[in-house]
DRENKELUM-448957 format. One record per residue (C-alpha): residue in three letters; x, y, z. Coordinates in steps of 0.05 Angstrom, whole numbers, padded with zeros to 5 digits, always signed. Example, Ala and Ser with C-alpha at 12.3 -4.5 7.8 and 13.67 -1.06 7.14 Angstrom:
<atoms>
ALA+00246-00090+00156
SER+00273-00021+00143
</atoms>
This chain:
<atoms>
MET-00543-00373+00540
ASP-00585-00378+00471
GLN-00570-00426+00408
ARG-00537-00386+00357
THR-00519-00405+00279
GLY-00450-00400+00268
SER-00463-00336+00209
ASP-00497-00317+00269
ILE-00436-00326+00316
LEU-00395-00302+00263
ALA-00429-00230+00244
ASP-00427-00220+00322
GLU-00354-00235+00338
LEU-00339-00191+00271
HIS-00379-00131+00314
ILE-00349-00145+00373
GLN-00276-00131+00346
GLN-00315-00065+00309
ALA-00306-00086+00241
GLU-00342-00030+00199
MET-00342-00051+00121
ILE-00338-00123+00096
TRP-00321-00133+00022
HIS-00348-00186-00025
VAL-00375-00217-00080
PRO-00430-00258-00063
GLY-00424-00344-00058
GLU-00472-00398-00037
SER-00426-00411+00004
PHE-00433-00357+00053
LEU-00498-00325+00041
SER-00519-00338+00118
ALA-00470-00298+00136
LEU-00494-00243+00091
ASP-00556-00251+00122
ALA-00536-00247+00202
LEU-00493-00194+00176
ALA-00549-00150+00150
LEU-00608-00184+00209
ARG-00557-00168+00267
HIS-00501-00112+00253
PRO-00537-00073+00199
ALA-00482-00015+00227
ILE-00432-00065+00187
LYS-00431-00038+00119
THR-00421-00097+00064
VAL-00399-00083-00012
SER-00407-00123-00053
CYS-00354-00116-00119
ARG-00347-00146-00181
HIS-00290-00184-00170
GLU-00257-00217-00111
ASN-00179-00189-00126
GLY-00216-00121-00120
ALA-00261-00147-00059
ALA-00183-00168-00023
GLN-00153-00101-00043
MET-00200-00057-00024
ALA-00199-00096+00050
GLU-00119-00080+00053
ALA-00127-00015+00033
TYR-00168-00003+00095
GLY-00125-00046+00135
LYS-00065+00004+00106
LEU-00102+00055+00120
THR-00127+00035+00194
GLY-00082+00000+00223
ARG-00145-00062+00242
PRO-00164-00113+00190
GLY-00189-00100+00118
VAL-00243-00160+00122
ALA-00265-00196+00052
PHE-00314-00248+00045
VAL-00301-00293-00023
THR-00326-00362-00044
ARG-00295-00428-00048
SER-00251-00436-00109
PRO-00246-00390-00154
GLY-00271-00337-00103
ALA-00210-00361-00060
THR-00164-00359-00127
ASN-00181-00301-00147
ALA-00174-00270-00085
VAL-00099-00292-00076
ASN-00067-00226-00111
GLY-00099-00181-00063
ILE-00074-00227-00004
HIS-00001-00222-00031
THR-00004-00152-00033
ALA-00029-00151+00038
TYR+00030-00198+00054
GLN+00089-00166+00021
ASP+00062-00092+00038
ALA+00055-00110+00121
SER-00028-00090+00118
PRO-00075-00125+00161
VAL-00125-00171+00136
ILE-00173-00228+00147
LEU-00203-00264+00097
ILE-00265-00305+00097
ILE-00268-00369+00046
GLY-00336-00396+00045
GLN-00317-00472+00040
VAL-00357-00536+00016
LYS-00394-00572+00062
ARG-00347-00612+00125
SER-00379-00683+00091
ILE-00352-00681+00019
LEU-00278-00653+00042
GLU-00227-00681+00013
ARG-00274-00718-00054
GLU-00252-00668-00096
ALA-00315-00642-00097
PHE-00354-00579-00135
MET-00310-00511-00118
SER-00264-00550-00066
TYR-00192-00539-00045
ASP-00148-00544-00006
PHE-00147-00467+00023
ARG-00091-00476+00067
THR-00037-00501+00022
LEU-00052-00452-00027
PHE-00048-00396+00017
ALA+00007-00420+00069
PRO+00066-00383+00045
MET+00031-00313+00036
THR+00000-00300+00102
LYS+00012-00307+00169
TRP-00037-00364+00187
VAL-00094-00405+00157
GLY-00147-00428+00195
GLN-00193-00473+00182
ILE-00262-00471+00224
ASP-00289-00544+00234
SER-00340-00529+00286
ALA-00386-00469+00304
ALA-00379-00472+00383
ARG-00305-00443+00352
ILE-00318-00381+00325
PRO-00311-00337+00380
GLU-00238-00368+00388
PHE-00217-00367+00313
ILE-00239-00293+00305
GLN-00203-00281+00363
ARG-00135-00307+00343
ALA-00137-00277+00271
TYR-00147-00206+00297
GLN-00083-00220+00349
THR-00041-00246+00297
ALA-00060-00198+00228
MET-00053-00137+00277
SER+00015-00164+00324
GLY+00094-00158+00300
ARG+00090-00143+00226
LYS+00020-00137+00213
GLY-00015-00181+00156
PRO-00064-00224+00126
VAL-00102-00283+00163
VAL-00139-00335+00118
LEU-00207-00364+00155
VAL-00236-00419+00121
ILE-00301-00439+00151
PRO-00351-00494+00110
GLU-00419-00475+00094
ASP-00451-00522+00145
VAL-00408-00495+00200
LEU-00445-00437+00176
GLU-00502-00466+00186
GLU-00492-00507+00237
ARG-00532-00482+00320
CYS-00495-00479+00385
GLU-00483-00457+00441
VAL-00422-00412+00454
ALA-00402-00345+00498
ALA-00389-00291+00470
GLY-00314-00268+00458
ALA-00283-00199+00476
ARG-00250-00139+00434
LEU-00190-00159+00426
SER-00126-00113+00445
PRO-00073-00147+00407
SER+00000-00155+00440
ARG+00046-00105+00433
ALA+00142-00114+00424
GLY+00154-00082+00503
ALA+00183-00004+00501
VAL+00262+00000+00469
ALA+00312+00002+00535
PRO+00344+00073+00563
SER+00408+00044+00542
ASP+00393+00027+00473
ILE+00376+00086+00470
GLU+00435+00116+00494
ARG+00475+00078+00446
ILE+00435+00099+00388
VAL+00455+00171+00405
THR+00530+00155+00402
LEU+00520+00113+00343
LEU+00496+00180+00317
ALA+00540+00234+00347
ALA+00606+00195+00320
ALA+00576+00186+00247
GLN+00605+00237+00198
LYS+00545+00225+00147
PRO+00476+00193+00189
LEU+00421+00176+00147
LEU+00351+00167+00175
ILE+00301+00110+00133
VAL+00223+00104+00158
GLY+00183+00061+00117
GLY+00120-00002+00116
ASN+00056+00008+00165
GLY+00031+00024+00227
TRP+00050+00098+00244
ASN+00000+00133+00279
ALA+00000+00217+00286
HIS+00037+00206+00351
ALA+00094+00169+00322
ARG+00099+00212+00258
ASP+00102+00273+00297
ALA+00149+00242+00341
ILE+00197+00223+00283
GLN+00202+00281+00255
ARG+00218+00325+00318
PHE+00274+00280+00323
ALA+00304+00289+00256
MET+00291+00360+00260
GLN+00324+00372+00315
ASN+00382+00333+00306
ALA+00390+00353+00235
LEU+00388+00283+00211
PRO+00370+00269+00137
VAL+00306+00230+00127
VAL+00287+00191+00074
THR+00215+00142+00057
THR+00215+00080+00025
PHE+00177+00059-00035
ARG+00106+00087-00039
ARG+00124+00102+00040
ARG+00127+00176+00023
ASP+00067+00207+00063
ILE+00106+00182+00135
ILE+00151+00250+00127
ASP+00117+00320+00113
HIS+00157+00336+00051
ARG+00154+00413+00060
LEU+00206+00396+00122
PRO+00277+00419+00109
CYS+00296+00345+00137
TYR+00264+00300+00082
VAL+00306+00287+00028
GLY+00270+00239-00017
GLU+00245+00166-00027
ILE+00287+00102-00043
GLY+00264+00042-00077
ILE+00245+00029-00152
GLY+00246+00112-00193
ALA+00290+00137-00130
ASN+00333+00191-00156
PRO+00414+00164-00189
ALA+00433+00236-00144
LEU+00395+00208-00081
LEU+00423+00145-00079
GLN+00491+00175-00093
HIS+00490+00198-00033
ILE+00463+00139+00004
ARG+00532+00108-00011
GLU+00570+00153+00019
THR+00541+00155+00094
ASP+00557+00117+00154
MET+00512+00102+00194
LEU+00435+00083+00173
LEU+00383+00083+00231
VAL+00316+00043+00189
CYS+00259+00043+00217
ASN+00192-00001+00208
ASP+00222-00028+00139
ALA+00248-00089+00122
LEU+00303-00076+00078
SER+00272-00108+00016
ASP+00304-00111-00050
VAL+00250-00057-00075
ASN+00284-00008-00028
THR+00356-00027-00034
ILE+00359-00017-00109
GLY+00417+00013-00120
VAL+00440+00015-00197
GLY+00395-00007-00257
TYR+00326-00009-00257
MET+00311-00065-00212
GLU+00375-00094-00182
GLY+00355-00112-00120
PHE+00404-00109-00044
THR+00457-00072-00082
LEU+00448+00000-00048
PHE+00489-00031+00010
SER+00540-00091+00024
LEU+00513-00163+00033
PRO+00513-00190+00086
CYS+00559-00134+00117
PRO+00534-00068+00097
GLN+00599-00012+00107
GLN+00553+00031+00154
LYS+00529+00023+00217
ILE+00463+00000+00220
VAL+00410+00005+00275
HIS+00344-00036+00258
VAL+00288-00031+00289
MET+00220-00069+00272
PRO+00161-00091+00310
ASP+00172-00168+00298
HIS+00240-00206+00306
GLY+00240-00234+00226
ASP+00254-00181+00195
LEU+00316-00160+00237
ASN+00395-00189+00211
ARG+00351-00228+00153
VAL+00392-00206+00105
PHE+00433-00148+00132
ARG+00470-00152+00191
ALA+00462-00094+00235
GLU+00498-00063+00292
LEU+00435-00064+00335
ALA+00371-00098+00321
LEU+00302-00068+00362
VAL+00242-00096+00368
ALA+00197-00042+00379
GLU+00127-00007+00361
MET+00137+00063+00323
ASP+00088+00097+00379
SER+00137+00075+00429
PHE+00202+00084+00401
ALA+00192+00144+00360
PRO+00175+00192+00423
ALA+00225+00157+00463
LEU+00282+00182+00414
ALA+00250+00252+00409
ASP+00258+00262+00485
VAL+00332+00261+00476
THR+00369+00317+00482
PRO+00383+00351+00423
MET+00451+00338+00392
ALA+00459+00368+00330
GLN+00524+00384+00293
PRO+00551+00432+00240
ARG+00571+00375+00201
HIS+00506+00335+00205
ARG+00466+00404+00186
ALA+00514+00418+00133
TRP+00499+00337+00106
MET+00423+00342+00115
GLN+00431+00411+00070
THR+00460+00383+00017
LEU+00417+00319+00004
ARG+00357+00372+00017
ALA+00385+00409-00032
THR+00397+00346-00089
TYR+00316+00336-00068
LEU+00301+00404-00089
GLN+00331+00406-00163
GLU+00294+00333-00171
VAL+00228+00360-00154
THR+00240+00425-00198
PRO+00191+00410-00266
LYS+00238+00382-00325
PRO+00206+00389-00400
CYS+00162+00333-00419
PRO+00155+00314-00482
GLY+00077+00305-00514
ALA+00027+00364-00515
LEU+00011+00343-00436
ASP+00058+00372-00395
VAL+00050+00326-00346
PRO+00102+00350-00281
HIS+00057+00417-00287
LEU-00008+00374-00279
MET+00015+00343-00213
GLY+00037+00406-00188
CYS-00034+00436-00207
LEU-00058+00387-00178
ARG-00024+00389-00104
GLU-00036+00466-00103
ARG-00124+00454-00119
LEU-00129+00393-00074
PRO-00136+00395+00004
GLU-00073+00375+00045
ASN-00113+00304+00064
ALA-00130+00280+00000
ILE-00115+00216-00014
VAL-00078+00192-00076
THR-00074+00128-00100
ASN-00030+00090-00152
GLY-00017+00030-00175
VAL+00040+00000-00217
GLY+00070+00031-00278
ALA+00121+00076-00301
TYR+00068+00128-00303
ALA+00072+00115-00228
THR+00140+00161-00226
TRP+00103+00225-00252
SER+00070+00227-00185
GLN+00127+00190-00149
ARG+00169+00250-00166
TYR+00121+00311-00171
PHE+00073+00303-00119
PRO+00087+00311-00054
HIS+00059+00298+00010
TYR+00044+00334+00075
GLN-00002+00290+00115
LEU+00004+00222+00138
GLY-00046+00170+00109
THR-00046+00210+00040
GLN-00013+00151-00008
LEU-00039+00091-00020
GLY+00002+00048-00069
PRO+00028-00028-00067
ILE+00106-00049-00049
SER+00083-00114-00083
GLY+00081-00092-00151
THR+00012-00122-00163
MET-00029-00085-00219
GLY-00106-00057-00214
TYR-00089-00039-00153
SER-00109+00035-00151
LEU-00186+00037-00169
PRO-00209-00012-00115
ALA-00153+00020-00061
ALA-00188+00093-00085
ILE-00259+00063-00070
SER-00246+00041-00001
ALA-00212+00097+00019
LYS-00270+00138-00002
LEU-00316+00097+00033
LEU-00275+00105+00093
HIS-00262+00175+00081
PRO-00321+00202+00041
ASP-00309+00270+00067
ARG-00241+00276+00040
PRO-00221+00285-00036
VAL-00196+00222-00071
VAL-00163+00217-00132
CYS-00139+00146-00178
PHE-00071+00154-00222
VAL-00081+00092-00254
GLY-00032+00079-00330
ASP-00079+00041-00384
GLY-00061-00028-00374
CYS-00069-00018-00298
PHE-00142+00005-00300
GLN-00168-00046-00355
MET-00138-00103-00296
SER-00193-00076-00243
SER-00233-00030-00286
GLU-00303-00069-00270
GLU-00299-00045-00197
LEU-00317+00022-00230
ALA-00397+00000-00227
THR-00378-00010-00149
ALA-00361+00058-00147
VAL-00424+00083-00182
GLN-00473+00038-00139
TYR-00444+00062-00074
GLY-00439+00127-00094
VAL-00364+00132-00086
ASN-00344+00203-00125
ILE-00268+00192-00128
VAL-00230+00225-00192
ILE-00192+00175-00228
ILE-00133+00201-00282
VAL-00123+00153-00330
PHE-00046+00163-00359
ASN-00068+00131-00429
ASN-00005+00124-00471
ASN-00028+00052-00504
LEU+00030+00018-00475
TYR+00039-00034-00419
GLY+00102+00019-00398
THR+00146-00015-00347
ILE+00152-00081-00394
ARG+00167-00026-00458
ILE+00226-00001-00411
HIS+00255-00079-00405
GLU+00247-00089-00476
GLU+00275-00037-00485
ASN+00341-00046-00433
ARG+00345-00120-00446
LEU+00316-00133-00517
ALA+00355-00079-00557
GLY+00276-00052-00573
ARG+00245-00107-00587
ALA+00170-00102-00573
HIS+00129-00168-00548
GLY+00055-00151-00526
THR+00063-00084-00491
ASP+00029-00048-00552
LEU-00042-00031-00526
VAL-00104-00036-00575
ASN-00153+00010-00512
PRO-00225+00032-00510
ASP-00255+00090-00512
PHE-00246+00099-00439
CYS-00289+00159-00436
ALA-00346+00125-00470
LEU-00338+00052-00419
ALA-00342+00113-00361
GLN-00407+00136-00382
ALA-00433+00075-00407
TYR-00424+00049-00322
GLY-00461+00114-00305
ALA-00392+00154-00290
HIS-00362+00219-00312
GLY-00313+00217-00365
GLU-00280+00256-00403
ALA-00214+00263-00436
VAL-00152+00314-00455
THR-00103+00323-00501
ALA-00066+00395-00475
THR-00045+00421-00418
ALA-00087+00485-00408
ASP-00151+00440-00410
PHE-00133+00394-00353
MET-00156+00439-00292
PRO-00221+00461-00320
ALA-00233+00396-00338
PHE-00198+00368-00258
GLU-00254+00414-00236
ARG-00324+00386-00279
CYS-00307+00315-00246
LEU-00299+00336-00181
ALA-00363+00375-00182
ALA-00391+00315-00233
GLY-00434+00292-00156
LYS-00412+00220-00186
PRO-00346+00176-00189
ALA-00310+00212-00248
LEU-00257+00185-00295
LEU-00203+00234-00337
GLU-00164+00197-00391
LEU-00093+00239-00402
ARG-00070+00222-00475
VAL+00005+00217-00462
SER+00053+00220-00509
GLN+00084+00149-00513
GLU+00159+00191-00511
ALA+00129+00209-00440
ILE+00149+00150-00413
HIS+00176+00157-00351
ALA+00180+00209-00308
ARG+00266+00219-00314
TYR+00270+00199-00382
SER+00242+00194-00456
LEU+00230+00132-00497
SER+00278+00173-00540
GLU+00331+00190-00498
LEU+00319+00108-00470
ARG+00338+00073-00543
ALA+00396+00128-00549
ARG+00427+00103-00479
ASN+00425+00034-00500
GLN+00445+00039-00565
ARG+00506+00075-00549
</atoms>
């Protein structure tokens, strides 16, 4: 074996694991690693971002779309601390990510050296594993473990800390091999039989699907099972693309902003089959705006629950399950689909009732102001191909696409469960780099956009021709809703004085324009698609159109009663 530097070994191991892209903000602590990647494996694309949060969020979006870890490099503190938000997103959203942090040299560790920090302590609560590599010879071992940990069971982030002199150290070490992550075993036939028995006995069963890790095979199987057995299906928060919305079995989404009529129907259920979702507080909001764990009674729901997850840790954690199973969706869903159809008239009638509730929910309602946002969502759906990718961050603006923009194919929605603002622009950049042939539209609020707007420069630099649709109402809209609900409308810091977003886009080298009337939207959107560069389309939305379910005036009137 030849001697290699730690940076050479790291580059080679990432190549062996078939890493496609590295997102980073360059730092002195890992410059030799960037150099080794460029010299030894130029096919691995390195993307220089403007902020470490953007780099981490791009890696997270890659993990969501592919099921394989997105890889980000950041330098020691404050580079690493800037990336915390993206790692927390990956942890709550169960997205595989590997964050590699350049650390100070080993000789000055534990001396409070310049930009040094104990990153194992910092990241431990929000990762599946944090490791520090103190010998170049152990890099293959640590990279293998990082990929195994990030991709196995419930997926999530891993952090590797590498001191700068480890990257410079030379040694002889054998190369690793591409990892095939361990997987949960197949579900026993007796468990499938028990599920069938519970469903057959139920009067009003419901199938809940969510989480990451679905592939086309699993999705097709779960849809076939639902259709064959007349089971209504709901998707969890921001996982709406798991089910084709045109299917009569699809009845809506639970989570923040869910249809109250759907939630009322869910309270009538007597049997739940929950696939690949941990049943967090977000997906069990039953009353109010943010009151989680209220949709089902605790700790023993009145419904019989079959809960299927790829990891033991999420089973029987909050809600007691009648049957708790550890299984991957691409083995469990086909096993269900192979069951002899047992559709019963009462199940079909129940499914049709919930489907009618969904169709009523997505029928456009009047929208205050000069921009008819439900109509715009319909126009976008008609114009975009089925495989177009839509991203959104966090804010009340996201309720418009959540309610009125349907999804037909898997892998067409990117949004954070974790509640992190500033997500949608980095996610859109990542999606377009991964799928340059597919349209990518970024929905973002004015407040949300300004938490990562610097990444527009990244999009311009790398020719990432996304379309950014900014909902500008000069508000932190979600927090204003909370102020209306809890402070009798007294506002504290939620009014925004914004820049000229079109001029800002043009200053970055992107296309930029604004619309104030419904009729102007589609011509402007066509110009954005044809611009040949990243484009920003600002929607100047009335503050009255604060939410897809109520106006600001309606909210105030309700709270004053």
